[in-house]
C-alpha positions in Angstrom: -4.3 -29.0 12.8 -4.1 -25.5 14.2 -2.0 -22.6 13.0 0.6 -21.2 15.0 -0.7 -18.1 16.9 1.3 -15.1 16.6 2.0 -12.0 19.0 1.4 -9.5 15.6 2.7 -5.5 16.8 1.4 -3.2 14.7 1.8 0.9 15.6 0.0 0.7 18.7 2.3 -1.2 20.2 4.9 1.3 19.5 3.1 3.6 22.0 3.4 1.4 24.6 5.9 2.4 27.5 8.2 -0.2 27.8 7.4 -1.8 31.2 4.1 -2.3 30.0 5.4 -3.9 26.6 7.4 -5.6 28.9 4.7 -7.6 30.9 2.9 -8.5 27.7 5.9 -9.8 26.1 6.8 -11.7 29.2 2.9 -12.7 29.2 3.2 -14.2 26.0 6.4 -16.0 26.3 5.1 -18.2 29.7 2.3 -18.8 27.5 4.0 -20.3 24.9 4.3 -17.6 21.8 7.4 -18.4 20.5 6.7 -16.1 16.7 6.8 -12.4 17.2 6.1 -10.3 13.7 7.2 -6.7 13.3 7.3 -3.6 10.3 10.6 -1.7 9.8 8.7 1.1 9.8 5.8 0.4 12.4 5.0 3.5 13.7 8.0 4.8 12.6 10.6 2.5 14.1 9.2 2.2 17.0 7.7 -0.7 17.6 10.1 -2.8 15.7 12.2 -1.2 18.5 10.7 -1.5 21.7 10.1 -4.9 20.6 13.6 -5.8 19.9 14.0 -4.3 23.2 12.3 -6.3 25.5 12.3 -9.5 23.7 16.6 -9.6 24.9 15.9 -11.1 28.7 14.3 -13.8 26.2 16.8 -14.1 23.3 19.3 -14.2 25.7 18.4 -17.8 26.8 16.7 -19.3 24.3 17.7 -17.2 21.1 16.6 -20.6 19.0 12.9 -20.8 19.7 11.9 -17.6 19.2 11.2 -16.4 15.9 11.1 -12.3 15.1 9.4 -11.4 11.2 9.9 -8.1 10.3 8.6 -6.3 7.5 10.4 -4.3 4.8 9.4 -1.6 1.7 10.8 -2.9 -1.3 13.4 -1.1 -1.9 14.3 1.0 -5.1 17.7 1.1 -5.7 20.3 -1.9 -5.0 21.7 -2.1 -1.2 18.7 -1.1 1.0 17.3 -3.4 1.3 20.5 -4.9 3.1 21.2 -1.7 4.5 17.7 -1.9 6.4 17.8 -5.5 6.9 22.1 -5.0 8.3 20.3 -1.7 10.3 17.6 -3.9 12.0 20.1 -6.6 13.3 22.4 -3.8 14.7 19.4 -3.6 17.3 18.2 -7.3 17.9 20.5 -8.3 21.3 21.8 -11.8 21.1 20.5 -12.9 17.4 22.5 -12.0 13.9 19.4 -13.2 11.8 15.8 -12.4 10.8 13.6 -15.6 11.0 11.5 -14.1 8.2 11.6 -11.2 6.1 8.4 -9.4 4.0 8.4 -7.4 1.4 5.9 -4.8 2.3 3.1 -4.5 -0.5 4.5 -4.5 -3.7 3.5 -3.3 -7.2 4.4 -6.3 -9.7 6.5 -4.0 -11.4 8.5 -3.3 -8.1 8.5 -7.2 -7.8 10.0 -7.6 -11.4 13.5 -5.8 -10.2 15.6 -8.8 -10.1 18.0 -7.1 -8.6 15.7 -7.1 -5.1 15.9 -11.0 -5.6 19.5 -11.2 -5.9 19.6 -9.1 -2.2 17.6 -12.2 -1.3 19.5 -14.2 -2.6 22.6 -13.3 -0.9 20.7 -12.4 2.5 19.6 -16.1 2.7 23.5 -17.4 1.6 25.0 -14.9 4.9 22.2 -16.4 6.9 21.1 -12.9 7.6 17.9 -14.0 7.0 16.4 -17.6 6.8 13.1 -16.7 4.9 11.7 -14.6 3.0 7.9 -13.8 2.8 5.7 -11.6 0.5 2.7 -9.2 2.3 -0.1 -8.0 -0.3 -3.5 -7.5 0.4 -4.1 -7.6 -3.1 -5.5 -11.1 -4.9 -4.3 -9.7 -8.5 -0.8 -10.0 -6.7 -0.9 -12.8 -4.7 -2.1 -15.1 -8.0 1.0 -13.2 -9.8 3.2 -14.7 -7.5 1.3 -17.8 -7.4 1.8 -18.6 -10.9 5.3 -17.5 -11.4 6.7 -19.2 -7.9 9.3 -20.0 -9.6 10.9 -16.8 -10.3 10.9 -16.2 -6.9 13.0 -17.5 -3.9 9.0 -16.9 -2.0 9.1 -19.1 1.3 6.3 -17.1 2.5 3.3 -14.9 1.9 1.1 -12.7 4.5 -2.3 -11.9 3.2 -5.6 -10.9 4.8 -7.8 -13.8 5.8 -11.0 -13.4 8.0 -15.0 -14.3 7.4 -15.7 -11.1 5.3 -12.7 -12.4 2.7 -13.5 -15.7 2.0 -12.5 -15.0 -1.8 -9.1 -16.4 -1.6 -9.5 -19.5 0.2 -8.3 -20.9 -3.0 -5.3 -19.4 -3.5 -4.3 -19.7 0.0 -4.6 -23.2 -0.3 -2.9 -23.2 -3.6 0.5 -21.5 -1.9 -0.2 -24.6 1.2 0.3 -27.0 -2.1 3.2 -25.7 -3.2 4.7 -25.2 -0.3 4.4 -21.1 0.6 3.5 -21.1 4.4 0.8 -18.8 4.4 0.4 -15.7 7.5 -3.0 -15.1 7.9 -2.9 -11.2 9.0 -6.1 -9.3 10.2 -8.6 -12.7 10.9 -10.5 -10.1 13.4 -10.7 -7.6 10.7 -8.9 -4.9 13.2 -11.4 -6.0 15.7 -14.4 -5.5 13.9 -15.7 -9.3 13.7 -16.2 -8.6 17.8 -16.7 -5.3 18.4 -18.3 -2.3 17.2 -15.9 0.6 16.4 -17.9 2.6 18.6 -16.9 0.1 21.3 -13.4 -0.5 19.8 -12.5 3.3 20.8 -14.0 3.4 24.5 -11.8 0.2 25.4 -8.5 1.5 23.3 -9.0 5.5 23.5 -7.3 5.5 20.3 -8.4 8.6 18.7 -5.8 7.2 14.9 -7.9 4.3 14.9 -10.9 5.6 14.7 -9.6 8.4 12.4 -9.0 5.6 10.3 -11.8 3.2 10.7 -14.1 6.5 9.7 -11.4 7.9 6.8 -9.6 5.6 5.1 -12.5 3.8 2.7 -9.9 0.5 2.5 -11.1 0.5 6.7 -14.2 2.0 6.3 -15.8 -0.4 3.7 -15.5 -3.3 6.3 -17.7 -1.9 9.2 -21.1 -2.9 7.4 -20.2 -6.3 6.4 -18.6 -6.7 10.1 -21.6 -5.4 11.4 -24.1 -7.6 9.6 -22.0 -11.1 10.6 -21.2 -9.7 14.3 -25.1 -9.8 14.3 -25.2 -13.4 12.8 -23.1 -14.3 15.1 -24.3 -13.2 18.6 -27.6 -14.3 17.5 -27.0 -17.4 16.3 -23.9 -18.9 19.0 -24.0 -16.1 22.0 -21.5 -18.4 23.5 -19.5 -19.0 21.3 -19.1 -15.0 19.6 -15.8 -14.0 20.7 -14.1 -17.2 20.1 -15.9 -18.0 16.4 -13.9 -15.8 14.1 -10.5 -16.3 15.4 -11.1 -20.0 15.3 -12.3 -20.0 11.8 -9.1 -18.7 11.1 -6.5 -20.6 13.2 -8.4 -24.3 12.5 -8.0 -23.4 8.7 -5.2 -26.0 7.6 -3.6 -24.1 4.9 -3.0 -21.4 7.0 0.3 -21.5 9.3 1.0 -18.9 11.0 -2.1 -16.4 12.1 -0.6 -13.1 13.8 -2.7 -10.8 16.0 -2.7 -7.8 17.9 -2.8 -8.8 21.3 -2.4 -5.1 23.7 -3.2 -7.1 26.9 -2.4 -9.9 29.2 -6.0 -11.1 29.4 -6.4 -11.5 25.5 -3.4 -13.1 25.0 -4.9 -15.3 27.1 -8.2 -15.5 25.6 -6.7 -15.9 22.6 -4.2 -19.0 23.5 -7.9 -20.6 24.9 -9.8 -20.5 22.0 -6.3 -22.3 19.8 -6.6 -24.6 22.3 -10.0 -25.5 22.7 -11.6 -24.4 19.4 -14.8 -23.4 18.0 -16.5 -26.8 16.5 -16.0 -27.1 12.4 -19.7 -28.0 12.0 -20.1 -24.1 13.8 -17.2 -21.9 12.1 -18.7 -23.8 8.5 -22.3 -22.9 9.6 -20.8 -19.5 10.0 -18.5 -19.3 6.7 -21.7 -20.5 4.3 -23.3 -17.6 5.7 -20.8 -15.3 5.2 -20.3 -16.4 2.3 -23.5 -15.5 0.8 -24.3 -11.6 2.7 -21.2 -10.2 3.7 -18.1 -10.5 1.6 -15.9 -7.5 1.0 -14.3 -8.5 -2.7 -10.9 -7.2 -3.1 
């Protein structure tokens, strides 16, 4: 069973012109994409505002058929989360609820604040949010959440998962068995599994992307392992080179949603083609075995 491909909007989406953003969203919806993911603070709020603006005409025609997820930092005091949700709902035309609210990058101590979960329950009971999730990259936080599921009203979890981070396969399976929907973020490891950093920069001309990759230690540590895997895939499976990393995550039976940034109509079409024509499982497993032994990046 394939996961649902999600149109992800990070910071770069917020810097697009409204005309290009409208073109991308229209194309995605015409191709069958129905789930859109953003964040309250992406690009200082510009990504979320732009997304809901260009979704407006589609929400007017078919509001219930389109799902919207967004992310908020954990509040420091009661009422803050509700205020952020209310401010977001004011922006969304023809819609008075958020499908999935993710708590963004929480520390364990923050998750133990009971007022947060009381507030989330109230937001659910009033219909302002349908589901609640946690977005975390930390394997220890994932394990803590799973061990204490009865203490949290947790419906979804969004975590980084790709060929370089296979250490979370068992916790992904555990969440899925427990009924928690798994969202696999960064399936292409920020694009590094398909292209080199230089190639990405030449294509995007994004100095901020280049600076983050070179200067941010948490990003830079993926560059060398990604290069090793790209070389392995290109040498052994040249005809399926670009399809393998995304197909691997989409075909994981424990993953429900795969958000991917798609900033051109061609990338939307290409990713949906991978979804409908996945790489054979034996190829994916062969790459997984090699990756597990040669290019893992620990938590």
